[in-house]
Legacy VTK file of the C-alpha trace (Angstrom):
# vtk DataFile Version 3.0
C-alpha trace
ASCII
DATASET POLYDATA
POINTS 163 float
156.690 124.826 48.655
159.217 127.226 50.048
159.104 129.329 53.204
161.301 132.392 53.466
161.829 135.289 55.839
162.563 138.645 54.250
164.119 141.592 56.037
161.826 144.509 55.239
161.863 148.226 55.846
158.583 149.632 57.107
157.130 152.985 56.117
158.565 154.608 59.256
162.057 153.343 58.359
162.231 150.570 60.962
163.272 147.077 59.932
161.283 143.901 60.422
160.929 140.323 59.286
158.160 139.171 56.933
157.483 135.448 56.505
156.337 134.363 53.032
155.092 130.987 51.827
155.837 130.449 48.131
153.553 127.884 46.586
152.338 127.381 43.001
148.830 128.344 41.950
145.963 125.865 42.002
142.523 125.615 40.436
139.023 125.395 41.864
136.230 123.998 39.733
132.536 124.683 40.266
130.733 121.844 38.464
127.092 122.613 37.693
124.549 120.145 36.330
121.924 121.188 33.776
119.344 121.398 36.578
121.558 123.831 38.528
122.799 121.373 41.156
126.435 121.803 42.220
128.969 119.043 42.776
130.958 119.200 46.012
133.551 116.859 47.438
134.239 116.054 51.058
137.570 114.841 52.323
139.730 114.807 55.399
141.971 117.850 55.595
145.002 116.988 57.694
145.977 120.515 58.861
142.556 121.071 60.511
141.976 117.388 61.387
138.433 117.347 59.996
136.333 116.463 56.960
134.815 119.379 55.046
132.720 119.972 51.931
134.333 122.030 49.154
134.421 122.418 45.403
136.920 120.166 43.601
140.342 121.798 43.579
143.989 121.010 43.230
147.282 121.635 41.506
149.903 119.794 39.550
152.877 120.877 41.651
155.240 118.708 39.595
154.136 120.566 36.439
153.417 124.196 37.394
153.799 125.362 33.774
150.671 123.479 32.606
147.746 125.651 31.484
145.270 126.084 34.395
142.404 125.011 32.102
144.090 121.637 31.555
144.704 121.282 35.296
141.040 122.128 35.993
139.789 119.497 33.536
142.184 116.931 35.006
141.360 117.664 38.658
137.617 117.582 37.958
137.800 114.140 36.375
140.313 112.844 38.924
138.199 113.780 41.948
134.646 113.320 40.642
134.811 111.388 37.382
133.090 114.333 35.674
134.037 115.503 32.198
133.095 119.088 31.346
131.810 119.854 27.866
132.247 123.539 28.682
134.683 125.308 31.005
134.237 129.024 31.701
137.064 130.970 33.293
135.830 133.282 36.067
139.095 134.774 37.307
142.113 134.492 39.585
142.126 135.147 43.319
144.769 134.837 46.039
144.617 132.197 48.763
146.054 134.475 51.449
148.231 137.253 50.099
149.139 138.417 53.581
151.470 135.410 53.918
151.566 133.520 50.601
152.224 134.002 46.896
149.698 131.267 46.028
146.705 132.164 43.904
143.974 130.122 42.300
142.012 130.099 39.079
138.229 129.703 39.253
136.409 127.717 36.568
132.737 126.939 36.023
132.304 123.451 34.555
129.066 122.682 32.705
127.638 120.282 30.112
128.868 117.498 32.345
129.169 113.828 31.489
129.924 111.136 34.023
133.041 109.002 33.810
135.348 107.244 36.241
137.239 109.061 39.008
140.968 108.344 39.338
141.817 109.664 42.776
145.284 110.143 44.231
146.334 108.287 47.379
145.441 111.285 49.590
141.932 111.320 48.109
140.960 107.698 48.783
138.316 108.722 51.322
136.905 111.522 49.151
133.108 111.611 48.832
131.377 113.423 45.943
127.753 114.594 46.011
125.442 117.115 44.363
123.586 119.896 46.172
121.104 122.594 45.172
122.642 126.075 45.126
120.318 127.130 47.967
121.592 124.190 50.055
125.238 125.149 49.407
124.462 128.717 50.453
122.761 127.445 53.626
125.793 125.244 54.378
128.036 128.297 54.076
125.781 130.398 56.340
125.584 127.599 58.928
129.344 126.979 58.981
129.189 123.519 57.390
131.296 124.762 54.472
134.384 126.459 55.903
136.689 126.431 52.882
137.400 130.053 51.950
138.230 129.067 48.367
134.802 127.474 47.923
133.023 130.487 49.430
135.011 132.923 47.263
134.508 130.893 44.074
130.747 130.715 44.588
130.619 134.437 45.381
132.681 135.355 42.323
130.468 133.281 40.013
127.293 134.754 41.532
128.610 138.328 41.242
129.549 137.775 37.597
126.112 136.293 36.861
127.622 132.984 35.772
125.691 130.944 38.334
LINES 1 164
163 0 1 2 3 4 5 6 7 8 9 10 11 12 13 14 15 16 17 18 19 20 21 22 23 24 25 26 27 28 29 30 31 32 33 34 35 36 37 38 39 40 41 42 43 44 45 46 47 48 49 50 51 52 53 54 55 56 57 58 59 60 61 62 63 64 65 66 67 68 69 70 71 72 73 74 75 76 77 78 79 80 81 82 83 84 85 86 87 88 89 90 91 92 93 94 95 96 97 98 99 100 101 102 103 104 105 106 107 108 109 110 111 112 113 114 115 116 117 118 119 120 121 122 123 124 125 126 127 128 129 130 131 132 133 134 135 136 137 138 139 140 141 142 143 144 145 146 147 148 149 150 151 152 153 154 155 156 157 158 159 160 161 162
């Protein structure tokens, strides 16, 4: 990650400073069972000092050149133990383009088989569970799911008719 401050010239000609966070892209995976149930993970998120439900997601910051599909397959298995027989690419969105270059790739994982999770040290307290789509939507409405990436990924898949 890199943080920089750029000197910019505004439309009216005045100068200003614009802070930018440069960070590599990540992936978010929406795993769906044959019966339509969705897999979510819950973990402690240090910056907000709380545990939250979200779709599996992550990046391989040490290998940013790796194909996002490979990263998505790896992150899914690492966090949940799930292996996707099918991965559908839904698109790329930005995390917060008002301050960061970071984007993310959204994948729908289906035809799932269950294997062994191999979590990183930061994920030792991660909990994985399945929910009905209606329950996930209720959790979003009620503020139980607060991860913007999860909300956007679900919305994108619903709008595209993939879920």
